N, C-alpha and C positions, 0 to 999 in steps of 0.2 A: 621449687617450695613452694607451698599455698601459703598463702597470710591468714588473719582470723577474718578477713574483708571480701574471701575470695567462694562465697557460699554460694549459694541457689537465693539462698532468704535477700541478700544482700544484691543479686543480681537484678531479681524478679521489681523489690521494691526504686532499684537503679530505673528499671524498666517503666514500672507506673511511676513513677516522676516526668518523667522525659512525657509517655504519653498523658501526663497531667499539662504539662507545660504545652502541649500543642497544641493540646484544647483549648486552652488559654490564649492562646496565639490566634488559634481562629475561630473563634470567640469576637477576639477583638477586631480580626480581618473582616469578619461579619457586619459588627455594630458600626467600623468606618467605610462600610460597601455603602448600609443603609443611608449614610447619614450623606454620603456623596449620590445617590437616588434622588435622593429627599429635595439637594440642593437642586440637581440637573431638569426633576419634576417643577419646582417653582422657581427656577430660570426659564422655563420653558411656555408655563403660565403669564409671567412677567414678559415675555419678547412677544407670546398673542396678543395680553392687553395693552402693550405701545402699540404695535402691529394695527391691532383694531383701532387702537384713538385716533391715527395719527392716517392709517385710513379713511372714517369719518371728519377729519380736518382736512383732507384733500378735496373730498367730494362735496364739504360745506365753502370752502372759499372757491373752487369750482363753479359752484350754483352763485353764492355771490356777486362773483366776478364774471360771469354771464351774466349776470340781472345787470350790470354795472354798463355793460357794453351797450 
């Protein structure tokens, strides 16, 4: 026996609702991935800056130590 809720319009509405929820979930995942990507990029830049700083510091300190000897 069919209920009043078992019709094509209700099924279509249910499918559209599920599709909308999946789209919202995918948008949320996409924005999270963008934030992760940006964080990784910032971390890479920070590591590069610190590496450059310590590289220059080592070169300068070696020059000073060499001049003292």
